[in-house]
LORODO-124138 format. One record per residue (C-alpha): residue number from 0; x, y, z. Coordinates in pm, whole numbers, plus 50000, padded with zeros to 5 digits. Example, Ala and Ser with C-alpha at 12.3 -4.5 7.8 and 13.67 -1.06 7.14 Angstrom:
{0,{51230,49550,50780}} {1,{51367,49894,50714}} 
This chain:
{0,{28108,35460,85479}} {1,{28226,35281,85795}} {2,{27954,35163,86029}} {3,{27895,35393,86323}} {4,{28049,35704,86169}} {5,{27723,35885,86097}} {6,{27499,36070,86333}} {7,{27140,36170,86287}} {8,{26980,36510,86253}} {9,{26711,36428,86503}} {10,{26867,36215,86776}} {11,{27201,36175,86945}} {12,{27122,35979,87258}} {13,{27357,35682,87238}} {14,{27205,35532,87554}} {15,{26885,35425,87376}} {16,{26824,35054,87335}} {17,{26874,34928,86981}} {18,{26582,34703,86884}} {19,{26608,34396,86664}} {20,{26488,34494,86316}} {21,{26250,34195,86317}} {22,{26069,34369,86601}} {23,{26037,34679,86385}} {24,{25895,34466,86103}} {25,{25618,34341,86331}} {26,{25480,34693,86387}} {27,{25141,34775,86238}} {28,{25168,34829,85865}} {29,{25034,35181,85884}} {30,{25313,35281,86124}} {31,{25580,35123,85905}} {32,{25456,35301,85596}} {33,{25452,35634,85772}} {34,{25806,35566,85884}} {35,{25914,35490,85529}} {36,{25868,35850,85409}} {37,{26225,35957,85472}} {38,{26343,36129,85149}} {39,{26563,36426,85224}} {40,{26562,36362,85597}} {41,{26702,36017,85528}} {42,{26974,36184,85329}} {43,{27046,36405,85627}} {44,{27057,36093,85845}} {45,{27320,35947,85614}} {46,{27538,36260,85624}} {47,{27890,36164,85725}} {48,{28136,36305,85974}} {49,{28481,36411,85852}} {50,{28738,36134,85843}} {51,{29116,36140,85878}} {52,{29213,35957,85562}} {53,{29115,35913,85199}} {54,{29039,36155,84914}} {55,{28706,36280,85050}} {56,{28771,36362,85417}} {57,{28522,36650,85430}} {58,{28231,36474,85265}} {59,{28110,36623,84935}} {60,{27759,36481,84991}} {61,{27714,36705,85295}} {62,{27761,37015,85078}} {63,{27541,36869,84802}} {64,{27264,36818,85055}} {65,{27279,37173,85189}} {66,{27275,37312,84834}} {67,{26925,37169,84803}} {68,{26782,37209,85153}} {69,{26909,37563,85216}} {70,{26818,37709,84876}} {71,{26461,37765,84995}} {72,{26578,38026,85246}} {73,{26687,38262,84969}} {74,{26321,38342,84903}} {75,{26126,38194,85193}} {76,{25774,38347,85190}} {77,{25663,38559,85482}} {78,{25387,38308,85557}} {79,{25655,38044,85621}} {80,{25869,38267,85841}} {81,{26068,38450,85574}} {82,{26118,38820,85504}} {83,{25922,39034,85262}} {84,{26069,39076,84915}} {85,{26124,39441,84993}} {86,{26313,39368,85313}} {87,{26530,39113,85133}} {88,{26609,39374,84868}} {89,{26698,39627,85138}} {90,{26939,39379,85297}} {91,{27089,39295,84958}} {92,{27158,39664,84900}} {93,{27330,39689,85241}} {94,{27555,39394,85154}} {95,{27641,39550,84817}} {96,{27745,39868,84995}} {97,{27941,39674,85256}} {98,{28142,39491,84992}} {99,{28265,39828,84865}} {100,{28262,40056,85170}} {101,{28431,40033,85510}} {102,{28190,40026,85805}} {103,{28255,40123,86163}} {104,{28149,39898,86450}} {105,{27808,40065,86488}} {106,{27706,39962,86140}} {107,{27743,40305,85981}} {108,{27982,40384,85692}} {109,{28301,40559,85793}} {110,{28301,40906,85638}} {111,{28598,41102,85507}} {112,{28513,41456,85399}} {113,{28145,41358,85421}} {114,{28194,41071,85176}} {115,{28200,40699,85260}} {116,{28545,40543,85263}} {117,{28556,40311,84960}} {118,{28768,39995,84970}} {119,{29077,39978,84755}} {120,{28951,39639,84638}} {121,{28587,39526,84680}} {122,{28525,39211,84882}} {123,{28501,38923,84635}} {124,{28208,38746,84799}} {125,{27992,38719,85108}} {126,{27696,38528,85246}} {127,{27452,38643,85512}} {128,{27198,38482,85740}} {129,{26901,38624,85929}} {130,{26725,38432,86204}} {131,{26403,38529,86375}} {132,{26354,38368,86717}} {133,{26424,37998,86659}} {134,{26411,37969,86280}} {135,{26603,38081,85974}} {136,{26432,38367,85791}} {137,{26679,38448,85512}} {138,{27003,38319,85358}} {139,{27174,38473,85058}} {140,{27508,38460,84880}} {141,{27672,38746,84688}} {142,{27965,38786,84454}} {143,{28231,38528,84401}} {144,{28382,38248,84607}} {145,{28673,38250,84363}} {146,{28760,38541,84137}} {147,{28963,38346,83881}} {148,{28694,38090,83804}} {149,{28403,38330,83872}} {150,{28255,38065,84099}} {151,{27960,38216,84285}} {152,{27949,38258,84663}} {153,{27622,38083,84749}} {154,{27444,37944,85053}} {155,{27628,37617,84981}} {156,{27977,37774,84988}} {157,{28184,37666,85291}} {158,{28404,37940,85431}} {159,{28643,37973,85724}} {160,{28487,38117,86039}} {161,{28808,38197,86229}} {162,{28756,38254,86600}} {163,{28388,38159,86585}} {164,{28551,37816,86611}} {165,{28597,37903,86979}} {166,{28218,37902,87022}} {167,{28205,37548,86881}} {168,{28491,37440,87110}} {169,{28321,37598,87411}} {170,{27994,37418,87334}} {171,{28179,37087,87301}} {172,{28357,37140,87632}} {173,{28033,37239,87806}} {174,{27855,36936,87658}} {175,{28118,36718,87829}} {176,{28044,36899,88155}} {177,{27675,36801,88122}} {178,{27734,36429,88071}} {179,{27569,36198,88322}} {180,{27884,35981,88331}} {181,{28208,36134,88459}} {182,{28133,36495,88358}} {183,{28404,36756,88329}} {184,{28408,37007,88612}} {185,{28399,37372,88508}} {186,{28564,37481,88830}} {187,{28835,37217,88864}} {188,{29182,37242,88714}} {189,{29209,37166,88344}} {190,{29540,36984,88366}} {191,{29426,36761,88651}} {192,{29129,36649,88440}} {193,{29379,36521,88181}} {194,{29591,36356,88450}} {195,{29865,36614,88402}} {196,{30046,36780,88691}} {197,{30102,37157,88694}} {198,{30466,37263,88723}} {199,{30571,36904,88640}} {200,{30414,36802,88310}} {201,{30349,37164,88212}} {202,{30519,37477,88338}} {203,{30189,37652,88404}} {204,{29998,37723,88718}} {205,{29668,37535,88735}} {206,{29354,37700,88598}} {207,{28993,37591,88559}} {208,{28779,37511,88256}} {209,{28560,37816,88326}} {210,{28865,38044,88337}} {211,{29000,37891,88017}} {212,{28672,37934,87823}} {213,{28635,38290,87954}} {214,{28987,38394,87847}} {215,{29091,38439,88208}} {216,{29363,38175,88187}} {217,{29552,38325,87897}} {218,{29899,38464,87847}} {219,{29989,38809,87968}} {220,{30283,38847,87732}} {221,{30403,38692,87407}} {222,{30209,38612,87094}} {223,{29854,38482,87090}} {224,{29957,38155,86929}} {225,{30284,38013,87056}} {226,{30462,37696,86958}} {227,{30814,37557,86954}} {228,{30946,37670,86615}} {229,{31255,37451,86646}} {230,{31042,37137,86660}} {231,{30721,37212,86471}} {232,{30699,37495,86221}} {233,{30456,37344,85972}} {234,{30237,37043,85902}} {235,{30511,36812,85764}} {236,{30733,36866,86067}} {237,{30449,36765,86299}} {238,{30385,36453,86090}} {239,{30754,36364,86108}} {240,{30756,36405,86485}} {241,{30461,36166,86528}} {242,{30521,35905,86255}} {243,{30290,35645,86408}} {244,{29991,35879,86456}} {245,{29736,35919,86178}} {246,{29701,36291,86097}} {247,{29857,36423,86420}} {248,{29772,36779,86316}} {249,{29408,36693,86388}} {250,{29494,36552,86732}} {251,{29526,36838,86983}} {252,{29661,36609,87254}} {253,{29966,36540,87039}} {254,{30008,36887,86895}} {255,{29987,37020,87252}} {256,{30342,36892,87294}} {257,{30452,37129,87018}} {258,{30377,37448,87206}} {259,{30358,37365,87576}} {260,{30730,37428,87644}} {261,{30735,37762,87466}} {262,{30401,37860,87618}} {263,{30531,37776,87962}} {264,{30788,38054,87927}} {265,{30518,38320,87890}} {266,{30384,38523,88185}} {267,{30050,38371,88272}} {268,{29743,38533,88423}} {269,{29507,38325,88635}} {270,{29150,38432,88702}} {271,{29220,38800,88651}} {272,{29135,39031,88365}} {273,{29041,38892,88026}} {274,{29344,38818,87808}} {275,{29234,38688,87469}} {276,{29412,38358,87424}} {277,{29431,38125,87126}} {278,{29647,37880,87324}} {279,{29377,37867,87591}} {280,{29136,37730,87331}} {281,{29404,37499,87197}} {282,{29407,37363,87552}} {283,{29027,37333,87544}} {284,{29059,37129,87224}} {285,{29321,36913,87394}} {286,{29081,36852,87683}} {287,{28800,36752,87444}} {288,{29038,36529,87251}} {289,{29152,36358,87571}} {290,{28812,36317,87735}} {291,{28629,36204,87421}} {292,{28873,35916,87377}} {293,{28772,35754,87703}} {294,{28584,35424,87700}} {295,{28240,35569,87784}} {296,{28234,35777,87463}} {297,{28110,35590,87151}} {298,{28393,35509,86910}} {299,{28250,35719,86627}} {300,{28252,36029,86852}} {301,{28610,35994,86973}} {302,{28858,36272,86901}} {303,{28815,36649,86896}} {304,{28676,36683,86543}} {305,{28445,36382,86560}} {306,{28309,36476,86900}} {307,{28223,36830,86792}} {308,{28070,36721,86460}} {309,{27843,36469,86628}} {310,{27765,36641,86957}} {311,{27759,37010,86866}} {312,{27692,36996,86494}} {313,{27429,36723,86500}} {314,{27248,36823,86818}} {315,{27120,36618,87111}} {316,{26744,36664,87081}} {317,{26482,36541,86836}} {318,{26420,36890,86694}} {319,{26779,37013,86712}} {320,{26927,37237,86441}} {321,{27181,37034,86247}} {322,{27514,37163,86119}} {323,{27615,36923,85842}} {324,{27905,37103,85672}} {325,{28138,37145,85974}} {326,{28494,37043,85885}} {327,{28841,37145,85996}} {328,{29063,37294,85728}} {329,{29433,37231,85742}} {330,{29721,37214,85496}} {331,{29618,36875,85355}} {332,{29245,36948,85346}} {333,{29181,37285,85186}} {334,{29160,37126,84840}} {335,{28927,36855,84971}} {336,{28648,37081,85103}} {337,{28397,37105,84820}} {338,{28330,37464,84701}} {339,{28549,37617,84975}} {340,{28569,37993,84924}} {341,{28911,38125,84824}} {342,{29052,38369,85079}} {343,{29184,38714,84984}} {344,{29386,38986,85151}} {345,{29252,39339,85183}} {346,{29428,39437,84860}} {347,{29262,39151,84672}} {348,{29566,38922,84660}} {349,{29495,38555,84720}} {350,{29582,38397,85057}} {351,{29608,38030,85146}} {352,{29429,37930,85462}} {353,{29615,37599,85461}} {354,{29964,37749,85432}} {355,{30109,37648,85768}} {356,{30445,37805,85681}} {357,{30271,38144,85666}} {358,{30055,38127,85976}} {359,{30286,37907,86182}} {360,{30163,37599,86360}} {361,{30004,37577,86701}} {362,{29691,37367,86644}} {363,{29458,37622,86490}} {364,{29154,37394,86499}} {365,{28989,37466,86837}} {366,{29071,37836,86824}} {367,{29012,37914,86458}} {368,{29020,37623,86215}} {369,{28659,37530,86137}} {370,{28482,37583,85804}} {371,{28108,37567,85735}} {372,{27833,37718,85520}} {373,{27625,38024,85603}} {374,{27320,37806,85673}} {375,{27516,37613,85932}} {376,{27638,37937,86088}} {377,{27271,38034,86117}} {378,{27201,37700,86282}} {379,{27478,37772,86534}} {380,{27276,38079,86635}} {381,{26968,37860,86676}} {382,{27166,37614,86889}} {383,{27256,37902,87120}} {384,{26885,37979,87160}} {385,{26776,37622,87232}} {386,{26846,37311,87438}} {387,{27007,37139,87141}} {388,{27356,37090,87290}} {389,{27341,37224,87645}} {390,{27035,37361,87828}} {391,{26936,37711,87713}} {392,{26904,37810,88078}} {393,{27273,37728,88119}} {394,{27363,37924,87805}} {395,{27180,38226,87944}} {396,{27317,38195,88298}} {397,{27676,38084,88230}} {398,{27784,38119,87868}} {399,{27638,38470,87854}} {400,{27775,38569,88196}} {401,{28039,38841,88170}} {402,{28392,38727,88246}} {403,{28523,39080,88222}} {404,{28576,39364,87973}} {405,{28712,39298,87625}} {406,{28772,39623,87441}} {407,{28439,39807,87423}} {408,{28255,39478,87479}} {409,{28266,39197,87735}} {410,{28364,38833,87721}} {411,{28147,38530,87796}} {412,{28227,38159,87770}} {413,{28306,38115,87402}} {414,{28105,38429,87328}} {415,{28146,38804,87310}} {416,{27884,39021,87480}} {417,{27762,39375,87428}} {418,{27928,39637,87643}} {419,{27751,39805,87933}} {420,{27471,40034,87819}} {421,{27447,39869,87478}} {422,{27152,39676,87335}} {423,{27236,39340,87491}} {424,{27355,39138,87191}} {425,{27573,38831,87222}} {426,{27774,38657,86952}} {427,{28127,38605,86820}} {428,{28346,38732,86543}} {429,{28632,38570,86357}} {430,{28921,38666,86134}} {431,{29173,38427,85986}} {432,{29395,38424,85681}} {433,{29171,38546,85398}} {434,{28833,38532,85577}} {435,{28604,38733,85807}} {436,{28290,38610,85983}} {437,{28059,38741,86253}} {438,{27728,38661,86419}} {439,{27518,38850,86671}} {440,{27185,38776,86841}} {441,{26968,39048,86992}} {442,{26735,38904,87260}} {443,{26419,39112,87301}} {444,{26122,39117,87535}} {445,{25911,39331,87301}} {446,{25962,39175,86958}} {447,{26147,38903,86768}} {448,{26491,38788,86875}} {449,{26677,38880,86559}} {450,{27005,38711,86471}} {451,{27238,38819,86191}} {452,{27550,38646,86059}} {453,{27784,38693,85769}} {454,{28095,38539,85620}} {455,{28315,38702,85357}} {456,{28631,38583,85184}} {457,{28849,38880,85274}} {458,{29085,38923,85568}} {459,{28985,39180,85834}} {460,{28673,39292,85648}} {461,{28525,39438,85967}} {462,{28218,39349,86175}} {463,{27983,39632,86079}} {464,{27761,39432,85843}} {465,{27576,39249,86122}} {466,{27481,39578,86287}} {467,{27378,39740,85959}} {468,{27143,39452,85875}} {469,{27003,39446,86229}} {470,{26915,39814,86199}} {471,{26727,39741,85877}} {472,{26534,39457,86042}} {473,{26408,39694,86309}} {474,{26248,39923,86055}} {475,{25937,39898,85837}} {476,{25967,39666,85539}} {477,{25927,39824,85197}} {478,{25757,39599,84943}} {479,{25756,39501,84583}} {480,{26129,39469,84513}} {481,{26294,39139,84431}} {482,{26610,39033,84614}} {483,{26934,38878,84497}} {484,{27265,38988,84353}} {485,{27215,39009,83974}} {486,{27579,38916,83920}} {487,{27549,38580,84099}} {488,{27428,38255,83946}} {489,{27115,38112,84110}} {490,{27137,37799,84326}} {491,{27145,37462,84150}} {492,{26805,37370,84292}} {493,{26520,37484,84068}} {494,{26209,37656,84209}} {495,{26015,37335,84145}} {496,{26265,37133,84348}} {497,{26257,37384,84631}} {498,{25878,37368,84627}} {499,{25890,36989,84666}} {500,{26135,37019,84954}} {501,{25907,37267,85128}} {502,{25599,37056,85069}} {503,{25732,36735,85218}} {504,{26000,36853,85459}} {505,{25788,36872,85774}} {506,{25634,36531,85715}} {507,{25955,36348,85634}} {508,{26142,36503,85927}} {509,{25872,36372,86157}} {510,{25889,36030,85993}} {511,{26268,36017,86019}} {512,{26249,36114,86386}} {513,{26044,35801,86457}} {514,{26305,35577,86304}} {515,{26572,35755,86500}} {516,{26401,35694,86832}} {517,{26471,35323,86775}} {518,{26829,35363,86656}} {519,{27154,35483,86804}} {520,{27259,35672,86494}} {521,{27186,35771,86139}} {522,{27328,35457,85982}} {523,{27104,35222,86181}} {524,{26801,35442,86116}} {525,{26870,35452,85743}} {526,{26916,35074,85731}} {527,{26576,35028,85895}} {528,{26414,35280,85659}} {529,{26560,35116,85348}} {530,{26418,34779,85448}} {531,{26069,34930,85428}} {532,{26127,35146,85121}} {533,{26266,34883,84886}} {534,{25941,34687,84898}} {535,{25812,34909,84616}} {536,{25974,35018,84290}} {537,{25911,35384,84375}} {538,{26073,35332,84712}} {539,{26374,35170,84547}} {540,{26404,35471,84316}} {541,{26408,35697,84620}} {542,{26670,35484,84796}} {543,{26893,35475,84486}} {544,{26877,35853,84447}} {545,{26962,35916,84811}} {546,{27251,35671,84819}} {547,{27417,35816,84511}} {548,{27380,36166,84658}} {549,{27135,36288,84392}} {550,{26907,36487,84621}} {551,{26724,36662,84338}} {552,{26611,36323,84203}} {553,{26532,36216,84559}} {554,{26297,36511,84601}} {555,{26114,36423,84278}} {556,{26092,36055,84378}} {557,{25904,36127,84700}} {558,{25551,36183,84553}} {559,{25557,35856,84356}} {560,{25684,35667,84660}} {561,{25399,35808,84867}} {562,{25136,35699,84614}} {563,{25252,35337,84616}} {564,{25240,35298,84993}} {565,{24929,35154,85162}} {566,{24733,35402,85367}} 
């Protein structure tokens, strides 16, 4: 992979000094040997950002890695932060019901003549996540990612998250506002910060970043997503309009030209009531794309997708949650994303997320175009409860500050908030062609901060599953019942492999973090680690397994590598 395209799971501070590797070699031997124990964490370090060309743009190895590392959460013991077997079984039963029965927003089945309303066609597949405070407690997949092939929906199945993409875009925008060098201003005009002039370059009144992220700079009339259909009605027409730009459909600053004229003809509300706006988040993506391409941003982070993958997905702190599977889906990428769930309509007919002729074209990415696995959606919840991307105090004071009513709920910055008199949750839901996703976090002063997320491959499946699971988590846990959907194949990782991952994970993460403190990215850290590992045959076996993406073999190679290292 090209140098500088990776980013680590434990460090993102590009301002650190990069030492000469000879200096590293002069460290005490005991320190070097401790640093050499990198195994699966080294594999995470070598995870790659999406690229704009080639046959493997959304890297297969990222999905392969999560298939191993996230399998443990399907049966994590209570002593390690997991749920009881009985509680897992209770949640599994709730999901089984949800896949067949419509739920209302309060998490209870909708009744008709005292009977639950059954779906015309069951949801093909789903995955759920439960977090407790700042760790993942449970992940599970159910049913099928694809009905025709009977491919299982597992914890390693990427799925579209729809408007939860707005949360990622908001975090990326806010991260730019927290930069020490030339930060974005939340309360200065968006267009001015891209050197555009209101009413000259764009027929809009000026509005601020805060208003944009809070849906208070949206359109009063017209459709949510507007573009110029005479110029750009699908992916090929955009490519033809920008023949010298590599993948212009992934460059919001260029695609912005495709809808700005049409959008300028819409009545526009500034700073008033919340008006849910996809174009507002397209503008946020344009701002990220513009600002991240300035000279003070490292080359490998430049561009909307790269900046979010590195800065939001990979965290900014040593102990940050790391979202490895993040990738934008578009018409030329849906077949490239390994194990991507197939999307279905409510009647069970197949839909194509990448069919731009069906959904129109207006740069879906920042407002609804991201895909990821259920484990990474869980890690997004952990990011929102930590300092990983922006300070948690800022998340609590600004992102979770109400911008105004939104239906029965309220709107924050990239988030939806519980309505007045409710139980104080915050989160975000998403629906896009063939997919539904939702996450909610319930902060508490008297018990755990539970978080629940789900993703299903059916359009408009409804948000009630998060609430139904949260209600179950509040109750007493029955015991003695095993979890899991009996109709779903188990994860590829065997129990023995998962046991090895659990045994060594804490140690190797700590070891990898030490390498990363002396490197400006995952590639440099992995280069330094390899130089130490290949001094022994066991270490070379470990390196070979990691570099060919065979993480099961890597897990089994760790014990032998440890035994050959001097103490």
